[in-house]
C-alpha positions as CSV (number, residue, x, y, z in Angstrom):
1,X,-0.3,0.4,-0.1
2,X,1.6,3.3,-1.2
3,X,0.5,6.1,1.0
4,X,0.9,9.8,-0.1
5,X,-0.3,13.4,1.0
6,X,-1.0,16.2,-1.1
7,X,-1.9,20.0,-0.8
8,X,-3.3,21.6,-3.8
9,X,-3.9,25.7,-3.6
10,X,-7.2,25.6,-4.2
11,X,-11.0,23.6,-3.9
12,X,-11.0,20.2,-5.2
13,X,-13.4,16.6,-5.7
14,X,-12.1,13.4,-5.3
15,X,-12.6,13.0,-9.0
16,X,-10.0,15.6,-9.7
17,X,-7.0,13.9,-7.5
18,X,-7.3,10.7,-9.2
19,X,-7.8,12.1,-13.1
20,X,-4.8,13.8,-12.0
21,X,-3.0,10.1,-10.9
22,X,-3.6,8.6,-14.3
23,X,-3.5,11.8,-17.1
24,X,0.2,12.9,-15.7
25,X,1.9,9.7,-15.3
26,X,0.8,8.6,-18.5
27,X,3.5,7.7,-20.9
28,X,6.0,8.3,-18.2
29,X,6.9,4.9,-17.4
30,X,6.6,2.8,-20.6
31,X,3.7,0.7,-21.4
32,X,4.7,-2.3,-18.4
33,X,4.1,0.4,-15.9
34,X,1.4,2.3,-17.5
35,X,-1.1,2.7,-14.1
36,X,-4.4,2.7,-16.6
37,X,-3.3,-1.0,-17.5
38,X,-1.8,-1.9,-14.4
39,X,-5.2,-1.4,-13.0
40,X,-7.1,-3.4,-15.9
41,X,-5.0,-6.4,-15.0
42,X,-5.4,-5.9,-11.3
43,X,-2.0,-4.7,-10.5
44,X,-2.8,-2.1,-8.6
45,X,-6.3,-1.9,-7.0
46,X,-8.9,0.8,-6.5
47,X,-7.1,4.3,-5.3
48,X,-8.7,5.8,-2.2
49,X,-8.6,9.4,-1.8
50,X,-9.2,11.3,1.3
51,X,-9.4,15.1,1.4
52,X,-10.6,17.9,2.6
53,X,-11.1,22.1,2.1
54,X,-8.9,24.3,4.9
55,X,-8.4,27.6,4.8
56,X,-9.4,27.6,0.3
57,X,-6.9,24.9,0.2
58,X,-7.8,21.0,-0.5
59,X,-5.4,18.9,1.8
60,X,-5.7,15.1,1.8
61,X,-4.1,11.6,1.7
62,X,-3.8,9.3,-1.1
63,X,-4.2,5.4,-1.2
64,X,-2.7,3.3,-3.8
65,X,-3.0,-0.7,-3.3
66,X,-0.3,-2.6,-5.1
67,X,0.3,-6.1,-6.6
68,X,3.2,-5.3,-8.0
69,X,6.8,-6.3,-6.2
70,X,8.9,-3.6,-4.2
71,X,10.9,-1.8,-7.0
72,X,8.4,-1.6,-9.3
73,X,5.7,-0.1,-6.9
74,X,8.7,1.7,-5.7
75,X,8.6,3.2,-8.9
76,X,5.2,3.4,-9.5
77,X,5.2,5.9,-6.0
78,X,7.9,7.7,-6.6
79,X,6.5,8.6,-10.2
80,X,3.4,10.4,-7.8
81,X,5.5,13.1,-7.1
82,X,6.1,14.3,-10.3
83,X,2.5,15.7,-10.5
84,X,2.4,19.2,-9.8
85,X,-1.0,20.5,-10.8
86,X,-4.2,18.8,-9.8
87,X,-7.3,20.2,-11.6
88,X,-7.1,23.9,-12.5
89,X,-4.6,24.4,-9.1
90,X,-1.0,24.0,-8.5
91,X,-0.4,20.9,-6.1
92,X,2.4,18.7,-4.6
93,X,2.2,15.2,-3.4
94,X,4.6,13.7,-1.2
95,X,4.8,9.7,-0.6
96,X,4.5,9.2,3.0
97,X,4.8,5.3,3.6
98,X,4.6,2.1,1.9
99,X,3.7,-0.4,3.6
100,X,3.7,-4.2,3.2
101,X,-0.3,-5.2,4.2
102,X,0.3,-8.8,3.4
103,X,2.5,-8.6,6.0
104,X,0.2,-7.5,8.4
105,X,-2.2,-9.9,7.4
106,X,-0.1,-12.7,8.0
107,X,0.4,-11.4,11.3
108,X,-3.2,-11.4,11.6
109,X,-3.9,-15.0,10.2
110,X,-1.0,-16.3,12.5
111,X,-2.6,-14.5,15.7
112,X,-5.9,-15.4,14.7
113,X,-5.1,-18.6,14.0
114,X,-3.6,-19.1,17.3
115,X,-6.7,-18.3,19.2
116,X,-8.9,-20.5,16.7
117,X,-6.3,-23.3,18.0
118,X,-7.1,-22.4,21.5
119,X,-11.1,-23.0,21.2
120,X,-10.5,-26.3,19.3
121,X,-10.0,-28.5,22.5
122,X,-12.3,-30.7,21.2
123,X,-10.3,-31.7,17.9
124,X,-7.8,-33.8,20.4
125,X,-10.8,-35.1,21.8
126,X,-12.0,-36.2,18.6
127,X,-9.0,-37.8,18.5
128,X,-8.6,-39.8,21.7
129,X,-12.1,-40.7,20.2
130,X,-11.0,-42.4,17.6
131,X,-8.1,-44.0,19.0
132,X,-10.5,-45.0,21.9
133,X,-12.9,-46.5,19.6
134,X,-10.5,-48.6,17.2
135,X,-9.0,-49.9,21.0
136,X,-12.2,-51.3,22.0
137,X,-13.4,-52.6,18.8
138,X,-10.5,-54.9,19.1
139,X,-11.2,-56.0,23.0
140,X,-14.4,-56.9,21.4
141,X,-12.9,-59.7,19.8
142,X,-12.4,-61.2,23.1
143,X,-13.7,-64.5,24.0
144,X,-14.4,-67.2,26.5
145,X,-12.3,-70.3,25.7
146,X,-13.2,-74.1,26.5
147,X,-15.1,-75.2,29.4
148,X,-12.9,-73.1,31.9
149,X,-14.3,-69.6,30.1
150,X,-10.7,-68.9,29.6
151,X,-10.2,-64.9,28.0
152,X,-8.2,-65.3,24.8
153,X,-8.9,-63.6,21.6
154,X,-8.0,-65.5,18.1
155,X,-6.1,-68.8,18.5
156,X,-6.9,-70.2,15.0
157,X,-3.1,-69.6,14.1
158,X,-0.4,-72.4,15.1
159,X,1.1,-69.8,17.4
160,X,-0.1,-68.8,20.7
161,X,0.9,-66.0,23.7
162,X,-0.1,-67.2,27.2
163,X,-0.1,-64.7,29.6
164,X,-1.1,-64.4,33.3
165,X,-4.8,-62.8,33.3
166,X,-7.6,-61.1,31.7
167,X,-6.2,-57.4,31.8
168,X,-3.1,-59.0,30.2
169,X,-5.2,-60.4,27.3
170,X,-7.3,-56.9,27.3
171,X,-3.7,-55.2,26.8
172,X,-2.5,-57.0,24.2
173,X,-5.1,-57.2,22.0
174,X,-5.4,-53.2,22.2
175,X,-2.2,-53.3,21.3
176,X,-2.8,-56.0,17.9
177,X,-1.7,-58.8,19.5
178,X,-4.6,-61.4,18.9
179,X,-3.2,-64.6,19.5
180,X,-3.7,-64.4,23.0
181,X,-5.1,-66.6,25.8
182,X,-4.9,-65.6,29.6
183,X,-4.4,-68.2,32.6
184,X,-6.8,-66.2,34.4
185,X,-5.0,-66.9,37.7
186,X,-1.5,-68.6,38.7
187,X,-2.6,-71.9,38.3
188,X,-2.1,-73.4,35.0
189,X,-5.9,-74.6,33.7
190,X,-6.1,-77.7,31.7
191,X,-7.2,-76.4,28.2
192,X,-3.8,-74.4,28.1
193,X,-1.9,-77.8,28.6
194,X,-4.7,-79.2,26.0
195,X,-3.1,-76.1,23.6
196,X,0.8,-77.1,24.7
197,X,0.0,-80.2,22.3
198,X,-1.4,-78.9,19.5
199,X,0.0,-75.4,19.1
200,X,3.3,-73.6,19.8
201,X,3.0,-71.5,23.1
202,X,5.1,-68.7,24.0
203,X,4.7,-67.9,27.8
204,X,4.7,-63.7,28.8
205,X,4.7,-63.3,32.1
206,X,5.2,-59.9,34.6
207,X,8.8,-58.9,34.9
208,X,8.5,-59.5,38.8
209,X,9.4,-62.2,41.1
210,X,5.5,-64.0,40.9
211,X,6.3,-64.2,37.0
212,X,9.4,-66.0,37.6
213,X,7.1,-68.6,40.0
214,X,4.7,-68.5,37.4
215,X,6.9,-69.5,34.5
216,X,8.5,-72.2,36.7
217,X,4.3,-74.2,37.1
218,X,3.8,-74.0,33.7
219,X,7.1,-75.3,32.7
220,X,5.9,-78.2,34.7
221,X,3.0,-78.5,33.6
222,X,2.8,-77.4,30.0
223,X,4.5,-77.6,27.0
224,X,5.9,-74.5,26.1
225,X,8.4,-73.3,23.8
226,X,9.2,-70.1,24.5
227,X,9.2,-67.7,27.2
228,X,8.9,-64.0,27.3
229,X,9.1,-61.6,30.4
230,X,8.1,-58.0,31.0
231,X,10.8,-55.6,31.6
232,X,12.3,-55.4,35.0
233,X,9.4,-54.4,37.8
234,X,6.6,-53.8,35.1
235,X,3.5,-55.6,34.6
236,X,2.1,-56.9,30.8
237,X,-1.0,-55.3,31.3
238,X,0.8,-51.7,31.9
239,X,3.1,-52.3,28.4
240,X,3.2,-49.7,25.7
241,X,2.7,-51.5,22.5
242,X,6.4,-50.9,21.6
243,X,7.5,-52.7,25.1
244,X,5.2,-55.6,24.3
245,X,6.7,-56.1,20.8
246,X,10.2,-55.4,22.5
247,X,9.6,-58.0,24.8
248,X,8.3,-60.9,22.3
249,X,11.1,-60.2,20.1
250,X,13.6,-60.9,23.0
251,X,11.6,-64.3,24.1
252,X,13.7,-67.2,25.0
253,X,13.5,-70.8,23.4
254,X,13.0,-73.4,26.4
255,X,15.9,-76.0,26.8
256,X,18.4,-73.7,25.0
257,X,18.4,-70.2,26.3
258,X,16.3,-70.8,28.7
259,X,16.8,-73.9,30.9
260,X,14.6,-74.3,33.7
261,X,17.3,-77.6,35.0
262,X,20.4,-76.0,34.9
263,X,22.9,-74.8,37.8
264,X,25.5,-72.6,38.3
265,X,27.5,-75.6,40.0
266,X,28.4,-77.0,36.1
267,X,30.2,-73.7,35.4
268,X,33.4,-74.5,33.9
269,X,36.3,-72.0,32.8
270,X,39.3,-72.0,30.3
271,X,42.3,-70.1,29.8
272,X,42.7,-66.1,30.7
273,X,38.8,-65.1,31.7
274,X,39.9,-61.8,32.1
275,X,41.1,-61.5,28.7
276,X,38.3,-63.2,26.8
277,X,35.9,-60.6,29.0
278,X,37.9,-57.7,27.8
279,X,37.6,-59.2,23.9
280,X,33.7,-59.7,24.6
281,X,33.6,-55.9,26.1
282,X,35.6,-54.6,22.4
283,X,31.9,-55.9,20.8
284,X,29.4,-53.9,22.7
285,X,31.6,-50.9,23.8
286,X,29.7,-47.8,23.3
287,X,26.2,-49.6,22.8
288,X,25.4,-49.5,26.7
289,X,24.4,-53.0,26.2
290,X,25.0,-56.1,28.2
291,X,26.4,-59.5,27.6
292,X,25.6,-62.6,29.6
293,X,28.2,-65.4,29.3
294,X,28.5,-69.0,29.6
295,X,31.5,-71.0,30.7
296,X,32.7,-71.0,27.6
297,X,32.7,-67.3,26.8
298,X,29.8,-67.5,24.2
299,X,26.7,-65.3,24.7
300,X,23.6,-66.5,26.0
301,X,22.4,-63.3,25.6
302,X,22.7,-59.7,24.6
303,X,20.4,-57.7,26.9
304,X,19.8,-53.3,27.7
305,X,21.7,-52.0,30.9
306,X,18.4,-51.5,32.3
307,X,17.6,-55.1,31.4
308,X,20.8,-56.7,33.4
309,X,19.4,-57.6,36.8
310,X,16.1,-59.0,35.9
311,X,17.5,-61.0,33.5
312,X,20.1,-62.5,35.4
313,X,17.7,-62.8,38.5
314,X,15.3,-65.1,36.1
315,X,18.2,-66.9,33.8
316,X,17.4,-70.8,34.3
317,X,20.5,-71.5,32.2
318,X,24.3,-71.0,34.1
319,X,25.6,-67.9,33.3
320,X,29.4,-67.5,34.1
321,X,30.1,-64.1,33.5
322,X,28.5,-60.9,32.7
323,X,30.2,-57.9,30.7
324,X,28.6,-54.6,31.2
325,X,29.3,-51.5,28.8
326,X,28.8,-48.9,31.7
327,X,28.4,-48.4,35.4
328,X,27.4,-51.8,37.6
329,X,25.0,-50.6,39.7
330,X,24.4,-52.3,43.5
331,X,21.7,-54.0,41.9
332,X,23.4,-56.1,39.4
333,X,26.2,-57.2,41.7
334,X,23.4,-58.4,44.1
335,X,22.0,-60.4,41.5
336,X,25.4,-61.4,40.3
337,X,26.1,-62.8,43.8
338,X,22.4,-64.4,44.1
339,X,22.9,-66.4,40.8
340,X,26.1,-67.5,41.6
341,X,27.9,-65.3,38.6
342,X,31.5,-65.5,38.8
343,X,32.7,-62.5,36.6
344,X,31.3,-59.0,36.1
345,X,33.3,-56.9,33.9
346,X,31.8,-52.9,33.5
347,X,33.4,-49.5,33.5
348,X,32.6,-49.0,36.6
349,X,31.1,-49.9,40.3
350,X,29.0,-49.1,42.8
351,X,30.1,-49.7,46.4
352,X,29.1,-53.3,47.5
353,X,30.5,-54.8,50.5
354,X,31.2,-58.5,50.6
355,X,30.5,-59.3,47.2
356,X,31.1,-62.8,45.9
357,X,31.2,-62.0,42.2
358,X,35.3,-60.9,40.9
359,X,34.6,-57.4,39.7
360,X,36.9,-57.1,36.3
361,X,37.5,-53.4,35.4
362,X,37.2,-53.0,31.4
């Protein structure tokens, strides 16, 4: 928007001023910037004039909207100042300001949009409602299985995940894991024992001592292929979708990585154990992970730093050593002592009195 002030020596009408703008700039700037053509093409808008007569003189302002670029707009504005007559009287026009009204509009749009967004709380509620509807639709797939009316999803496939209770089943269904059945208690139902003869079972338990006890009971009374456990201290019913998938991916096969009959007394060592620990450490340096090793220094399992304590305590195979990229906290040292782990290698150690496990600085 080009804003200009003008002063004329006699009384004028608005039409006199607009006529002077077109007439006295005609041919001045060439065909490309001819004001009449620019207005026809919509490159300049409707020119507004405000005027009043004071002591026989006409004074006022001119407002010329422009859709031209900055350089062309300033050329047109400068041309206005060449006008020295308006109607029958002498006049002087002075450009006072050229402003980018689109910038002001953008500022207004942003400000207004923020206010409108504040009033759209219902939008997020709608998103939550939509998600809730989807989850409830999945949960509606829950069924009562067998004579014992066990909570279950779709068991038509060859693989079935066994969890502790109905809340666990509901959580897995919400997170798109459909091939699940709940024991509905700590005692193993006969229906699940029968399933173990027909299908490949994965037992998925809480990350606590109760989960470990249930695992022992189920393995003693049913054919189970894999064991998966929630992160340390967490229950299956409270896991996020990502945590569920990670736990199931880290499942351990019974009889191989997971052996309920193995004992730490079976561990033997060959060669320079500390040198082998340092060699293993080079494989995980900088990763923040840990390795659980057997007596031959072969990797039983690789786990994250936060899972070391739980993994050591719940392991059913003989762990000879643990190699950790990071600080060995007191809970890790105590877990190693409880399970008869012979060596614990780490970059640093917490102060624990009377530790039996041999600490190896890496």
